[in-house]
Structures are given as C-alpha cells and as structure tokens.
VOGU-3710 file (C-alpha; in Angstrom, 3 decimals, decimal comma):
1> xxxxxxxxxx> 8,006/-12,746/-8,055  8,902/-9,157/-7,282  11,000/-6,951/-9,572  14,677/-6,481/-8,811  15,928/-3,738/-6,636  15,395/-0,308/-8,267  18,729/1,025/-9,668  17,622/4,700/-9,245  17,397/4,188/-5,435  20,487/2,257/-4,590
11> xxxxxxxxxx> 23,045/5,120/-4,429  20,805/7,397/-2,371  19,623/4,702/-0,099  22,960/3,260/0,406  24,247/6,565/1,876  21,643/6,977/4,640  21,968/5,970/8,228  20,212/2,755/9,128  17,404/2,223/11,689  16,449/-1,316/12,892
21> xxxxxxxxxx> 12,862/-2,616/12,780  12,379/-2,610/16,547  13,304/1,080/16,814  11,366/1,958/13,797  8,094/0,284/15,365  8,795/1,993/18,625  9,027/5,459/17,380  6,661/5,350/14,240  4,350/2,275/14,319  1,488/4,571/13,110
31> xxxxxxxxxx> -1,206/1,955/12,936  -3,718/4,737/13,066  -2,621/7,307/10,737  -3,013/9,509/7,629  -1,750/8,049/4,454  -0,946/10,346/1,530  0,115/8,585/-1,731  1,906/9,953/-4,769  2,823/8,495/-8,045  6,098/9,500/-9,405
41> xxxxxxxxxx> 8,306/8,660/-12,235  11,242/6,487/-10,899  13,791/8,863/-12,169  12,639/11,585/-9,777  13,338/9,457/-6,733  16,901/10,641/-6,069  15,733/14,174/-6,002  13,088/13,497/-3,486  15,169/11,428/-1,154  18,056/13,874/-1,378
51> xxxxxxxxxx> 15,676/16,609/-0,386  14,434/14,893/2,796  17,591/16,124/4,687  20,587/14,619/6,417  18,804/13,189/9,308  16,518/10,772/7,390  17,112/7,073/8,074  16,379/3,970/6,293  15,028/0,542/7,634  17,792/-2,071/7,410
61> xxxxxxxxxx> 17,330/-5,701/8,236  19,936/-8,334/7,766  22,078/-5,894/5,918  19,302/-5,328/3,371  17,531/-2,015/2,725  15,139/-3,064/-0,042  12,469/-5,660/0,613  9,977/-7,776/-1,488  6,378/-7,682/-0,439  3,250/-9,811/-1,760
71> xxxxxxxxxx> -0,304/-9,032/-0,730  -3,131/-11,408/-1,480  -6,471/-9,247/-1,159  -9,679/-10,905/-0,372  -13,189/-9,611/-1,154  -16,596/-11,001/-1,539  -17,529/-12,396/-4,945  -19,483/-9,262/-5,810  -16,660/-7,014/-4,568  -18,275/-5,409/-1,601
81> xxxxxxxxxx> -15,078/-4,114/-0,266  -13,963/-2,556/-3,552  -17,327/-0,994/-4,226  -17,487/0,590/-0,809  -14,493/2,403/-1,479  -15,237/3,212/-5,117  -18,511/4,712/-4,044  -16,993/6,555/-1,138  -19,046/4,747/1,456  -18,430/5,655/5,069
91> xxxxxxxxxx> -17,494/2,212/6,356  -14,805/0,819/4,105  -12,411/-2,153/4,453  -9,682/-4,158/2,951  -8,565/-7,696/3,900  -5,236/-9,069/2,831  -2,523/-11,679/3,711  0,701/-9,881/3,320  3,965/-11,881/2,751  7,454/-10,520/3,471
101> xxxxxxxxxx> 9,203/-12,419/0,659  12,710/-12,068/2,165  11,780/-13,688/5,479  8,735/-15,706/4,546  6,695/-14,096/7,275  2,960/-13,882/6,745  0,490/-11,522/8,313  -3,332/-11,245/8,067  -4,291/-7,626/7,913  -7,631/-5,734/8,261
111> xxxxxxxxxx> -7,697/-2,005/7,207  -10,812/0,015/7,957  -11,621/3,662/7,679  -11,185/5,587/11,071  -12,443/9,022/11,986  -11,356/12,104/10,182  -9,801/10,450/7,291  -7,472/8,066/9,256  -6,708/4,461/8,331  -6,825/1,848/11,084
121> xxxxxxxxxx> -4,772/-1,160/10,470  -5,072/-4,313/12,632  -3,066/-7,625/12,081  -2,043/-10,854/13,275  0,783/-13,462/12,324  -0,696/-15,853/9,699  0,672/-19,408/9,351  -1,954/-20,761/6,946  -2,392/-21,007/3,205  -1,885/-17,323/2,117
131> xxxxxxxxxx> -4,425/-17,863/-0,801  -7,255/-18,728/1,449  -8,521/-17,436/4,867  -8,468/-20,151/7,672  -11,005/-19,955/10,479  -8,778/-17,997/12,798  -8,207/-15,240/10,191  -11,998/-15,427/9,304  -12,949/-14,843/12,955  -10,369/-12,164/13,293
141> xxxxxxxxxx> -11,648/-10,340/10,310  -15,312/-10,621/11,460  -14,308/-9,154/14,814  -12,325/-6,252/13,344  -15,048/-5,495/10,839  -17,634/-5,521/13,565  -15,580/-3,050/15,475  -15,835/-0,711/12,398  -19,557/-1,168/12,271  -19,477/-3,642/9,551
151> xxxxxxxxxx> -21,640/-6,965/9,846  -19,582/-9,445/7,796  -21,177/-12,600/9,117  -22,860/-13,491/5,849  -19,899/-12,562/3,602  -17,823/-15,117/1,740  -14,225/-14,007/1,154  -12,229/-15,150/-1,878  -8,854/-13,926/-3,286  -9,432/-11,117/-5,884
161> xxxxxxxxxx> -6,111/-9,594/-6,432  -2,356/-10,062/-5,871  0,094/-7,192/-5,584  3,937/-7,526/-5,575  6,572/-4,890/-5,292  9,740/-3,842/-3,591  9,723/-1,348/-0,694  12,272/0,940/0,838  11,037/2,391/4,188  12,423/5,705/5,422
171> xxxxxxxxxx> 12,107/7,327/8,962  11,932/11,077/9,531  13,117/11,580/13,130  11,957/15,183/13,338  8,259/14,130/12,990  8,512/10,441/13,957  6,899/9,738/10,594  7,603/7,317/7,830  7,899/7,270/3,915  7,700/4,268/1,968
181> xxxxxxxxxx> 8,887/3,972/-1,610  7,452/1,148/-3,628  8,971/0,202/-7,054  8,353/-2,715/-9,519  4,690/-2,865/-8,774  2,801/-5,770/-10,404  -0,894/-6,415/-10,243  -2,228/-9,905/-11,066  -5,848/-11,282/-11,171  -6,546/-14,839/-9,946
191> xxxxxxxxxx> -6,612/-15,982/-13,614  -3,145/-14,705/-14,307  -3,825/-11,520/-16,010  -1,292/-8,979/-14,903  0,048/-5,432/-15,191  3,500/-4,133/-14,442  4,524/-0,481/-13,716  8,286/-0,418/-14,135  8,603/3,357/-14,768  6,468/4,407/-11,742
201> xxxxxxxxxx> 7,004/4,579/-8,140  4,415/4,883/-5,283  5,626/7,114/-2,491  3,514/7,066/0,606  3,762/9,177/3,645  2,382/8,002/6,936  1,991/10,615/9,561  -0,468/12,388/11,750  -3,131/14,710/10,221  -0,573/17,513/9,513
211> xxxxxxxxxx> 1,537/16,776/6,482  5,201/15,742/7,166  8,238/17,322/5,820  8,145/14,596/3,020  4,706/15,912/2,087  5,930/19,528/1,990  8,975/18,567/-0,096  6,725/16,649/-2,676  4,218/19,612/-2,878  7,212/21,892/-3,576
221> xxxxxxxxxx> 8,078/19,639/-6,477  4,619/19,936/-7,972  3,438/16,502/-6,865  0,093/16,273/-5,150  -1,528/13,220/-3,264  -3,440/11,031/-5,640  -6,332/8,624/-4,786  -4,308/5,476/-5,520  -5,036/2,283/-3,810  -2,957/-0,725/-4,642
231> xxxxxxxxxx> -6,069/-2,852/-4,447  -8,677/-0,360/-5,954  -6,543/1,036/-8,630  -5,096/-2,350/-9,574  -8,543/-3,993/-9,912  -9,932/-1,048/-11,814  -7,039/-1,188/-14,250  -7,289/-4,866/-14,846  -11,217/-5,013/-14,903  -12,183/-1,902/-16,739
241> xxxxxxxxxx> -16,007/-2,683/-16,543  -15,904/-1,825/-12,824  -16,955/1,619/-11,531  -13,582/3,519/-11,222  -14,527/7,185/-10,651  -12,391/7,454/-7,510  -9,270/6,317/-9,340  -9,824/7,959/-12,527  -7,031/10,670/-12,049  -4,401/7,963/-11,611
251> xxxxxxxxxx> -5,830/5,776/-14,466  -5,877/8,733/-16,881  -2,430/9,992/-15,959  -0,647/6,546/-15,804  -2,853/3,779/-17,293  -5,025/5,422/-19,989  -5,596/2,105/-22,014  -7,111/0,625/-18,771  -10,092/3,022/-19,219  -11,224/1,294/-22,336
261> xxxx> -14,695/0,033/-21,369  -14,993/1,711/-18,005  -18,291/3,050/-17,066  -18,565/6,831/-17,496
//
C-alpha cells in the first residue's frame, strides 16, 4: 500500500495546466538522461512548485494527478548490483518490476549506467508474477546487461527490496524536461522489515546534461543534489551492515539511526 496523497501538494498541483501521457512521452520521454535527486522536507514543496513558473504542466490521467507506484527490485543473493553502485564500479545496473498501482500495469525495467553520467532505462510490459522474474524477463535482462558490458549469464536474481510511494510528474515546456515529486516513500525488505519517510519528499529532475530551470531553482533555495537511490539508500538504511559510503550524506542527514552498525 502507498501513502495517501500529500496534502502539501494538492493546492499547487490542482492549479496547474494538465498534460496527457502520450504528449509527455512524445516531448520528454528521456530514457537516456541525467537524473539529479534532492531530498526535501515536504513543507517546502509548495515553494518549489510555485517557483517553477506559470508554464509548468502536470501529468493527468483519468482526472488524477497523483499516482501510486510500487517497485520490486531484484539482485543476486550476494547483492552484486547494490555493491557495484556502492563501490562506484563503472558498469552498474538495477532490475525491477514496476507496478502502476492505479492502473495495475506492470513493467520490467533494466537501468544501466551510460556514458558521461547518463542513465539508460530499458523496459518491456510484464504480465508475470511481479515477485519473480519469468523466462522472458530474465532473457530481456541478460540481453540488456550484455549491451552494457555485463555478463549476467551465471547470475541468479531474487527479490531484495520493495519500494512504494506516490508520484506527481511535472513537465517544463521551455526545456522539454521533467520533474517528479515522490512522497510517502516506504522501503520494505522481503522479511517485512520496513521504513517510512512521511516528512520527506524525493524531487528528481530528468533532463540533458545541463541543469534544468528546476535545478537552478532548487540550487537557489540551498538544495543540492544528493546521492540518493531508492534501491541503494533503502537497502543501506534497512541493512546497516552493508557498505554505504555512497549514501552516507543522505543517511546522516535523514536517517541517522540507520547508521548504527554500518562499516566505517
């Protein structure tokens, strides 16, 4: 279950002009992009959205502007994918089954690191059990990872973390870029151990290499990009024995109790 819609967002988002999914995908699909992530107190969201300008639009589908997401992340039993990112290896990846809770649609997604700091996301519709990878998804993963220089033929992938949250997606016409605002983020391990973040929002800008207007606005408000990964940071917070150097700034600033027992 995701958290209910964020009350701090509703008035601002309700006043924006809508954009449909087809138009948003056509103008700002950005499957190869630079992602910059910021973690903000929820009460600052109206200031950020209000500062984006009058031309900003919000994704609307079926009369709704706020949508529930769930992602089941897969990794090897020894967390090869997590450790590649934690140790800043050049060839990194994430595998997940993403569910759009409002529509019930499922997609299998493979994210790999591209050139010059870009992220490459590839995905296919998924109609299998979202808690396990079927043969078609496994073949797709192996092919996508091979294209990124990763030989995964001997890997066994198992579910390692579930994230759920609510997302509002904004479109900035001047730069054909997107901003997503995630609230009510919850991390859950397969054994049921969980962590909620009701007072924090993850704001992510998705654009080309140059920062968008949204980035410049956030910088002017004294917010800087942080190395938060829903998968990496969540797993580090819930399993404090894992190497977590990459996510220490976020853990120290927002989840200090999760650092107990982490390797120095």
